[in-house]
C-alpha positions as CSV (number, residue, x, y, z in Angstrom):
1,X,-10.7,-172.1,-5.7
2,X,-9.7,-170.2,-2.6
3,X,-11.1,-167.1,-4.1
4,X,-14.4,-168.8,-4.8
5,X,-14.6,-170.1,-1.3
6,X,-14.3,-166.6,0.0
7,X,-16.3,-164.9,-2.8
8,X,-19.8,-165.3,-1.4
9,X,-21.0,-167.3,1.5
10,X,-24.1,-168.7,-0.2
11,X,-22.3,-169.8,-3.4
12,X,-22.3,-173.6,-3.5
13,X,-20.1,-175.3,-6.0
14,X,-18.4,-178.6,-6.8
15,X,-14.9,-179.3,-8.0
16,X,-13.1,-182.3,-9.4
17,X,-9.7,-182.9,-11.1
18,X,-9.9,-183.6,-14.8
19,X,-7.6,-184.3,-17.7
20,X,-7.5,-181.7,-20.4
21,X,-6.8,-182.8,-24.0
22,X,-6.0,-180.9,-27.2
23,X,-3.6,-178.5,-25.7
24,X,-0.7,-176.9,-27.6
25,X,2.1,-179.4,-27.2
26,X,4.6,-176.5,-26.6
27,X,2.6,-175.5,-23.5
28,X,3.0,-179.0,-22.0
29,X,5.8,-180.4,-19.9
30,X,7.5,-183.7,-21.1
31,X,5.3,-186.0,-19.0
32,X,2.1,-184.2,-20.3
33,X,3.4,-184.5,-23.9
34,X,3.9,-188.2,-23.5
35,X,0.4,-188.8,-22.0
36,X,-1.3,-186.3,-24.2
37,X,-3.1,-184.6,-21.4
38,X,-2.7,-181.9,-18.7
39,X,-4.3,-182.0,-15.3
40,X,-6.8,-179.2,-14.6
41,X,-9.5,-178.5,-12.0
42,X,-13.1,-178.3,-13.1
43,X,-15.4,-176.2,-11.0
44,X,-19.2,-176.2,-11.5
45,X,-21.5,-173.5,-10.0
46,X,-25.3,-173.6,-10.2
47,X,-26.4,-170.0,-10.0
48,X,-28.4,-167.3,-11.8
49,X,-27.2,-166.0,-15.2
50,X,-26.5,-162.5,-13.7
51,X,-24.5,-164.0,-10.9
52,X,-22.5,-166.2,-13.3
53,X,-21.6,-163.1,-15.4
54,X,-20.6,-161.2,-12.2
55,X,-18.4,-164.1,-11.1
56,X,-16.8,-164.1,-14.6
57,X,-16.2,-160.4,-14.5
58,X,-14.5,-160.6,-11.0
59,X,-12.4,-163.6,-12.0
60,X,-11.3,-161.7,-15.2
61,X,-10.3,-158.7,-13.1
62,X,-8.5,-160.6,-10.3
63,X,-6.8,-163.2,-12.5
64,X,-6.2,-161.2,-15.7
65,X,-3.0,-163.2,-16.6
66,X,-4.4,-166.7,-15.9
67,X,-6.0,-168.5,-18.8
68,X,-9.3,-169.5,-17.3
69,X,-11.7,-171.4,-19.6
70,X,-15.4,-171.1,-18.8
71,X,-18.9,-171.7,-20.3
72,X,-22.3,-170.9,-19.1
73,X,-25.2,-173.2,-19.9
74,X,-28.8,-173.5,-18.7
75,X,-29.9,-176.0,-16.2
76,X,-33.3,-177.4,-17.2
77,X,-34.1,-178.6,-13.7
78,X,-32.4,-178.9,-10.4
79,X,-33.3,-180.0,-6.9
80,X,-32.4,-182.1,-4.0
81,X,-33.7,-185.7,-3.5
82,X,-34.0,-186.8,0.1
83,X,-33.2,-184.8,3.2
84,X,-30.2,-182.5,2.9
85,X,-27.6,-182.7,5.6
86,X,-24.4,-180.9,6.4
87,X,-22.4,-183.3,4.2
88,X,-24.6,-182.7,1.1
89,X,-23.1,-180.5,-1.7
90,X,-25.7,-177.8,-2.0
91,X,-27.0,-178.1,1.5
92,X,-27.1,-174.3,1.9
93,X,-30.2,-174.2,-0.3
94,X,-31.6,-171.0,-1.7
95,X,-33.1,-170.2,-5.1
96,X,-31.3,-171.8,-8.0
97,X,-29.0,-173.8,-5.8
């Protein structure tokens, strides 16, 4: 996430801790094996397709040994309801953000 924060000043994203299920049990520690889940961080970025591919290329280059799962999907519509303020995620504005 630190890399993404420094990647590009106008990239706005959200992050949240999630539980990942269906992992190979041999890759889990004992507590994770008991609960059947592993804690991960989910990061969502709303951007153009070309920018998404560029981010993936740079992540693959910089973190070649880290198993990073990703998917790219279209957003049918996006916007901001109400007046954006400094505390709003996405307050930087810009096309596609």
